[in-house]
C-alpha positions as CSV (number, residue, x, y, z in Angstrom):
1,M,89.6,43.2,121.3
2,T,87.0,43.3,124.0
3,E,86.4,40.0,125.7
4,T,82.7,38.9,125.8
5,F,81.2,36.7,128.4
6,S,78.4,34.2,128.3
7,G,75.5,34.0,130.8
8,N,77.4,31.7,133.2
9,G,80.3,34.2,133.4
10,K,82.7,32.2,131.3
11,P,84.5,34.1,128.5
12,R,83.4,33.3,125.0
13,H,86.0,31.6,122.7
14,D,86.0,30.3,119.2
15,G,86.0,26.9,120.7
16,R,89.5,25.7,120.1
17,E,90.7,26.8,123.5
18,L,88.0,24.6,125.0
19,L,89.3,21.4,123.4
20,S,91.4,19.0,125.5
21,P,95.2,19.5,124.8
22,V,95.6,15.7,124.8
23,W,95.1,15.7,121.1
24,A,98.1,16.0,118.9
25,H,97.5,18.1,115.8
26,L,99.0,18.3,112.4
27,S,97.7,21.9,112.2
28,D,95.3,24.2,114.1
29,H,93.3,24.9,111.0
30,V,89.5,24.3,111.4
31,A,88.0,22.3,108.6
32,V,84.6,23.5,107.4
33,R,83.9,21.5,104.2
34,A,85.5,18.8,102.1
35,E,85.1,17.1,98.8
36,G,87.0,14.2,97.2
37,A,90.7,14.7,98.0
38,Y,90.4,18.3,99.2
39,V,89.6,20.0,102.5
40,W,88.8,23.7,103.0
41,D,89.4,25.6,106.3
42,R,87.3,28.5,107.5
43,D,89.5,31.0,105.8
44,D,88.7,29.1,102.5
45,H,92.3,27.8,102.1
46,R,92.2,24.5,100.2
47,F,94.4,21.5,101.2
48,L,95.1,18.4,99.2
49,D,94.4,15.7,101.8
50,F,96.9,12.8,101.6
51,T,96.1,11.7,105.1
52,S,92.4,10.7,104.5
53,G,91.9,11.3,108.2
54,I,94.5,8.6,108.8
55,G,93.0,6.2,106.3
56,V,89.3,6.9,107.1
57,T,87.9,8.7,104.1
58,S,88.5,5.8,101.8
59,T,86.1,6.9,99.0
60,G,87.1,10.6,99.4
61,H,85.4,13.3,101.5
62,C,81.6,13.4,101.2
63,H,81.3,10.9,98.3
64,P,77.8,11.6,96.8
65,R,76.8,7.9,97.1
66,V,77.8,7.8,100.8
67,V,76.1,11.1,101.5
68,E,72.9,9.9,99.8
69,A,72.9,6.6,101.8
70,I,73.1,8.7,105.0
71,R,70.3,11.0,103.9
72,E,68.0,8.0,103.0
73,Q,68.7,6.2,106.3
74,A,68.4,9.2,108.7
75,P,64.6,9.7,108.6
76,K,63.9,6.0,108.8
77,L,66.1,4.9,111.7
78,L,69.0,6.5,113.5
79,F,69.6,3.8,116.1
80,A,68.2,0.6,117.5
81,Q,70.0,-1.1,120.3
82,I,71.0,-4.5,119.1
83,N,70.3,-6.2,122.4
84,C,66.7,-4.9,122.3
85,M,65.9,-5.0,118.6
86,I,68.2,-5.8,115.7
87,P,68.5,-2.8,113.4
88,E,67.7,-3.8,109.8
89,T,71.1,-2.4,108.7
90,A,73.1,-4.8,110.9
91,P,72.3,-8.1,109.0
92,K,72.4,-6.2,105.7
93,L,75.9,-5.0,106.4
94,A,76.9,-8.5,107.6
95,V,75.7,-9.9,104.2
96,A,77.7,-7.2,102.3
97,L,80.9,-8.0,104.4
98,N,80.4,-11.7,103.9
99,Q,80.8,-11.1,100.2
100,I,84.2,-9.5,100.5
101,T,85.8,-11.4,103.4
102,P,87.5,-14.9,103.2
103,E,85.1,-17.8,103.0
104,N,85.8,-19.1,106.5
105,L,85.1,-15.6,108.1
106,D,81.3,-15.6,108.1
107,C,80.2,-14.1,111.4
108,F,80.5,-10.5,112.4
109,F,80.6,-8.4,115.6
110,F,80.2,-4.6,115.2
111,A,81.6,-1.8,117.3
112,N,82.5,1.8,117.0
113,S,86.3,2.0,116.8
114,G,89.3,-0.1,115.9
115,A,90.4,-0.3,119.5
116,E,87.0,-1.7,120.5
117,A,87.3,-4.3,117.8
118,V,90.8,-5.3,119.0
119,E,89.4,-5.6,122.5
120,A,86.7,-7.8,121.2
121,A,89.2,-10.0,119.3
122,V,91.2,-10.6,122.4
123,K,88.2,-11.4,124.6
124,L,86.9,-13.8,122.0
125,A,90.3,-15.6,121.7
126,K,90.6,-15.9,125.5
127,Q,87.1,-17.3,125.8
128,A,87.5,-19.7,122.9
129,T,90.9,-21.1,124.0
130,G,90.8,-20.8,127.7
131,R,94.3,-19.3,127.5
132,T,95.6,-16.0,128.9
133,N,98.4,-14.6,126.7
134,V,98.6,-12.6,123.5
135,I,101.6,-12.0,121.3
136,A,101.9,-8.8,119.2
137,F,104.8,-7.3,117.3
138,Q,107.3,-4.6,117.9
139,G,106.2,-1.3,116.3
140,S,102.6,-2.3,116.4
141,F,99.7,0.0,117.0
142,H,96.3,-1.5,118.0
143,G,94.6,1.3,119.9
144,R,94.5,3.3,123.1
145,T,92.1,1.5,125.4
146,H,93.9,-0.4,128.1
147,M,94.2,-3.9,126.4
148,A,94.8,-2.4,123.0
149,M,97.5,-0.1,124.5
150,A,99.1,-3.1,126.2
151,L,99.5,-4.6,122.7
152,T,100.9,-1.4,121.2
153,A,104.6,-0.8,120.8
154,S,105.0,1.9,118.2
155,Q,105.9,4.7,120.6
156,T,106.5,4.9,124.4
157,L,104.3,8.0,124.4
158,Y,101.2,5.8,124.0
159,R,102.0,3.7,127.1
160,A,104.0,6.0,129.4
161,G,102.2,7.0,132.5
162,Y,99.4,4.4,132.1
163,Q,101.1,1.4,133.8
164,P,100.2,-1.1,134.9
165,L,98.7,-2.3,131.7
166,P,97.0,-5.7,131.3
167,A,99.4,-8.6,131.8
168,G,100.0,-11.5,129.5
169,T,101.2,-9.5,126.5
170,F,104.4,-10.3,124.7
171,F,106.2,-8.8,121.7
172,A,108.1,-10.4,118.8
173,P,110.1,-8.5,116.2
174,Y,108.2,-7.4,113.1
175,P,109.7,-8.3,109.7
176,Y,110.9,-4.7,109.1
177,A,113.6,-5.4,106.4
178,Y,114.9,-1.8,106.2
179,H,115.2,-1.4,110.0
180,H,117.0,-4.7,110.4
181,G,119.2,-4.2,107.3
182,M,118.1,-7.5,105.8
183,S,116.4,-8.8,102.7
184,A,112.8,-10.0,102.8
185,A,113.9,-13.6,103.0
186,Q,116.4,-12.9,105.7
187,V,114.1,-10.8,107.9
188,T,111.4,-13.5,107.5
189,A,113.7,-16.2,108.8
190,Y,115.1,-14.1,111.6
191,C,111.6,-13.0,112.9
192,L,110.2,-16.5,112.8
193,R,113.2,-17.8,114.8
194,E,112.6,-15.1,117.4
195,L,108.9,-15.9,117.6
196,E,109.6,-19.6,118.0
197,S,112.1,-18.7,120.7
198,L,109.5,-16.5,122.5
199,L,107.1,-19.5,122.4
200,D,109.7,-21.8,123.7
201,H,111.1,-19.7,126.5
202,Q,108.6,-17.0,127.6
203,C,105.1,-17.5,126.5
204,T,104.3,-21.2,125.9
205,P,101.7,-22.2,123.3
206,E,99.6,-23.7,126.1
207,E,99.2,-20.2,127.5
208,T,98.9,-18.3,124.2
209,A,95.4,-17.5,123.0
210,L,96.3,-15.3,120.1
211,I,99.0,-13.9,117.8
212,L,98.0,-10.4,116.6
213,I,99.7,-8.7,113.6
214,E,99.2,-5.8,111.2
215,P,99.8,-7.2,107.6
216,V,101.1,-3.7,106.9
217,L,102.5,-2.0,109.9
218,G,100.7,1.3,110.3
219,E,101.7,3.7,113.0
220,G,105.0,1.8,113.3
221,G,106.2,2.9,109.9
222,Y,104.1,1.7,106.9
223,V,106.0,-1.5,106.6
224,P,104.4,-4.4,104.5
225,A,105.1,-7.8,106.0
226,P,106.7,-10.1,103.5
227,T,104.1,-12.5,102.1
228,G,106.3,-15.4,103.0
229,F,106.3,-14.3,106.6
230,L,102.5,-14.3,106.8
231,R,102.3,-17.7,105.2
232,Q,104.8,-19.2,107.6
233,L,103.1,-17.4,110.5
234,R,99.9,-19.1,109.5
235,R,101.6,-22.5,109.5
236,L,103.2,-21.8,112.9
237,C,99.8,-20.9,114.4
238,D,98.3,-24.1,113.0
239,R,101.2,-26.2,114.3
240,R,101.2,-24.6,117.7
241,Q,97.4,-24.5,117.9
242,I,97.2,-20.7,118.4
243,L,94.6,-18.4,116.9
244,L,95.8,-15.8,114.4
245,A,94.3,-12.3,114.1
246,Y,95.0,-9.7,111.5
247,D,94.6,-6.1,112.4
248,E,93.5,-4.5,109.1
249,I,92.1,-1.4,110.7
250,Q,94.3,0.8,108.6
251,C,95.5,-1.5,105.8
252,G,92.1,-3.0,105.0
253,F,89.1,-2.0,102.9
254,G,90.9,-1.5,99.6
255,R,93.9,0.5,100.9
256,T,96.5,-1.9,99.5
257,G,94.7,-2.7,96.2
258,D,92.7,-5.6,97.4
259,W,89.9,-5.7,100.0
260,W,92.5,-7.0,102.5
261,A,96.2,-6.6,102.7
262,H,96.7,-10.2,103.7
263,A,95.2,-11.4,100.4
264,R,98.5,-11.2,98.6
265,S,99.8,-13.9,100.9
266,G,96.8,-16.3,100.7
267,A,97.3,-16.8,104.5
268,I,93.8,-16.6,106.0
269,P,93.4,-15.5,109.6
270,D,91.1,-16.9,112.3
271,L,90.0,-13.3,113.2
272,L,89.9,-10.2,111.0
273,I,89.7,-6.7,112.5
274,M,88.5,-3.8,110.4
275,A,87.5,-0.1,110.9
276,K,88.8,3.3,109.6
277,G,87.9,3.2,105.9
278,M,84.9,1.0,106.4
279,A,82.3,3.8,106.3
280,S,84.1,6.6,104.5
281,G,84.1,8.8,107.6
282,L,81.5,7.5,110.0
283,P,82.5,5.5,113.1
284,I,82.1,1.8,112.8
285,S,84.3,-1.3,113.2
286,A,83.9,-5.0,112.9
287,L,85.4,-8.3,114.0
288,A,85.0,-11.2,111.6
289,A,85.5,-14.8,112.5
290,S,84.0,-18.2,111.7
291,R,80.6,-18.9,113.2
292,S,82.1,-22.0,115.0
293,L,84.6,-19.7,116.7
294,M,82.1,-17.0,117.5
295,Q,79.9,-19.7,119.2
296,E,82.6,-20.2,121.8
297,W,81.8,-16.6,123.0
298,P,79.2,-16.9,125.8
299,T,76.1,-15.0,125.0
300,G,76.0,-11.7,126.9
301,S,79.7,-11.8,127.9
302,H,80.6,-8.9,125.6
303,G,78.8,-6.0,124.0
304,S,78.1,-2.3,124.4
305,T,75.3,0.2,123.9
306,F,76.4,1.1,120.4
307,G,77.8,-2.4,119.7
308,G,75.5,-3.2,116.8
309,G,76.7,-0.1,114.9
310,T,74.4,2.8,114.4
311,A,72.0,2.5,111.5
312,I,73.6,5.5,109.7
313,A,77.1,4.2,110.0
314,A,76.1,0.8,108.7
315,A,74.3,2.5,105.8
316,A,77.5,4.5,105.0
317,A,79.5,1.2,105.2
318,M,77.3,-0.5,102.7
319,A,77.5,2.5,100.4
320,T,81.3,2.5,100.7
321,I,81.5,-1.2,99.6
322,E,79.2,-0.4,96.6
323,V,81.3,2.6,95.6
324,I,84.6,0.7,95.9
325,E,83.2,-2.1,93.7
326,E,81.3,0.0,91.1
327,E,84.0,2.6,90.7
328,S,86.8,0.0,90.5
329,L,88.6,1.6,93.4
330,L,90.6,-1.5,94.2
331,Q,92.2,-1.3,90.7
332,N,92.7,2.5,91.1
333,S,94.4,1.9,94.4
334,L,96.9,-0.5,92.7
335,L,97.4,1.7,89.6
336,M,97.7,5.0,91.5
337,G,99.8,3.3,94.2
338,E,102.3,2.1,91.6
339,Y,102.3,5.6,90.0
340,L,102.9,7.3,93.4
341,L,105.6,4.7,94.4
342,N,107.5,5.3,91.1
343,G,107.2,9.1,91.6
344,L,108.6,8.9,95.1
345,E,111.4,6.7,94.0
346,S,112.3,9.3,91.4
347,V,112.3,12.0,94.2
348,Q,114.5,9.7,96.2
349,S,117.1,9.5,93.5
350,H,117.6,13.3,93.9
351,H,117.3,13.4,97.7
352,P,119.5,10.8,99.5
353,I,117.9,11.7,102.8
354,I,115.1,9.4,101.7
355,G,116.5,6.1,102.9
356,D,113.6,3.9,101.9
357,V,110.4,4.0,99.8
358,R,108.0,1.1,100.4
359,G,104.4,0.2,100.3
360,V,101.5,-1.6,98.7
361,G,98.6,0.2,96.9
362,L,97.9,3.6,98.4
363,M,99.7,2.9,101.6
364,I,103.2,4.1,101.1
365,G,106.0,5.2,103.5
366,T,109.1,7.3,102.8
367,E,111.6,6.9,105.5
368,L,114.1,9.7,106.1
369,S,117.5,9.0,107.5
370,T,120.9,10.7,107.8
371,D,124.1,8.7,108.3
372,G,122.0,5.6,108.9
373,Q,120.0,7.2,111.7
374,P,116.3,8.1,111.7
375,A,115.7,11.7,110.7
376,G,112.5,12.3,112.6
377,D,113.0,16.0,113.1
378,V,113.5,16.4,109.3
379,A,110.4,14.4,108.5
380,V,108.3,16.5,110.8
381,A,109.7,19.7,109.3
382,V,109.0,18.4,105.8
383,S,105.4,17.6,106.8
384,Q,104.9,21.1,108.1
385,A,106.5,22.6,104.9
386,C,104.0,20.6,102.8
387,L,101.1,21.8,105.0
388,Q,102.2,25.4,104.4
389,R,102.1,24.7,100.6
390,G,98.6,23.1,100.8
391,L,99.4,19.4,101.1
392,M,98.5,17.3,104.2
393,L,100.9,14.6,105.1
394,L,101.5,12.8,108.4
395,T,104.5,11.2,109.9
396,C,104.7,7.8,111.6
397,G,107.3,5.3,112.8
398,T,108.8,4.9,116.3
399,D,111.1,7.9,115.6
400,R,108.5,9.8,113.5
401,S,111.0,9.5,110.6
402,V,108.5,8.1,108.1
403,I,106.2,10.3,106.0
404,R,103.1,8.3,105.2
405,W,101.2,8.6,102.0
406,V,97.5,7.6,102.4
407,P,95.4,9.5,99.8
408,P,91.8,8.5,99.2
409,L,91.2,5.5,96.9
410,I,89.7,7.9,94.3
411,V,93.0,9.9,93.9
412,S,94.0,10.9,90.4
413,R,97.4,11.2,88.6
414,E,97.0,14.9,88.5
415,Q,96.5,15.1,92.3
416,I,99.5,12.8,92.8
417,D,101.7,14.9,90.5
418,A,100.6,18.0,92.5
419,A,101.5,16.3,95.8
420,L,104.9,15.1,94.5
421,D,105.7,18.7,93.3
422,I,104.9,20.1,96.7
423,F,106.8,17.3,98.5
424,T,109.9,17.9,96.4
425,E,109.8,21.6,97.0
426,A,109.3,21.0,100.8
427,L,112.3,18.7,100.9
428,A,114.5,21.3,99.2
429,S,113.3,24.0,101.6
430,V,114.1,21.9,104.7
């Protein structure tokens, strides 16, 4: 094939060669269109998307209501910088969020990504308490900006080569029952003891501004924290006078069958971080806290150019909330999640390499292991075998040994059945 050149003397490419190699890819397919639970590449191959863009396309790809909200907003206002003039969509979105967040969380800060919202939470906690330290949990993933990376412990890859990271970060064991070989009650007691020990011997309460936890561990393995652990963590923070933040970037916005994964426990945080599925594919995130806590944040001490959220992303977020409510997607998440979980347990009964099946709503992990050891190489091979058969599944966990199931909240029984058939066939092939 004859190579062609552009006017500046550089060879023409299809564009993929010009993308930074820093991105890891499930595949090198180029997506050109999508609808509901399906994505088509430029060769018109159709894929059943059980990644949802890592939990982003919550209402499915290109939901008509979300698309229409974007179309209606675009000619009116694309962007207004919130420091200069408040875009109409910002207070409207705050009102919509106020209806679905816990009563004490009635003040909102908007940003673009989950990592930015995590950074905001840490900065607010430090300003409000005058303390320096933050405690996160082993296996956690909170983002790739420097502070968020310092609080991430799901893989060394995310931290290696970037030291020194911000100081004052400490890690406690996450209540990962399968990993520790314990029951929910046992792992709760063990992890609380270790956290108390950390506060007694390494990071005193007087130094600790914040404890940050994912109510369902995401990148670290799709592990729901026992509800009893979250309740006792809330009591510990109250007793030690430490702020508690939930990172619900991946597990929030209906993913677990309620608006928020922590709702099952009734343990309300001081700060709630959200992003990913918030706008069905457009970039926006938010930090929620009480107005009294937000007032401890000095005016002008934090912000960004796009910190108020673009008008289009806010419109998409409001449409997403409406779709989830009007189409009963919280209920569908619960029902289809139970159906998927039962189906995976059935597959497990025939494939002992599946060591554990766990999850809440449509956030389910299947952990592969051989002779008690993580089988990350097998999980990656199964994921690729599924892709070859038209099903998109991602791995996660510190050893990449967990296959994560994160279909859109609109998923149907028929689509789950098709995915289970492909998964079973892929397991047998590997």
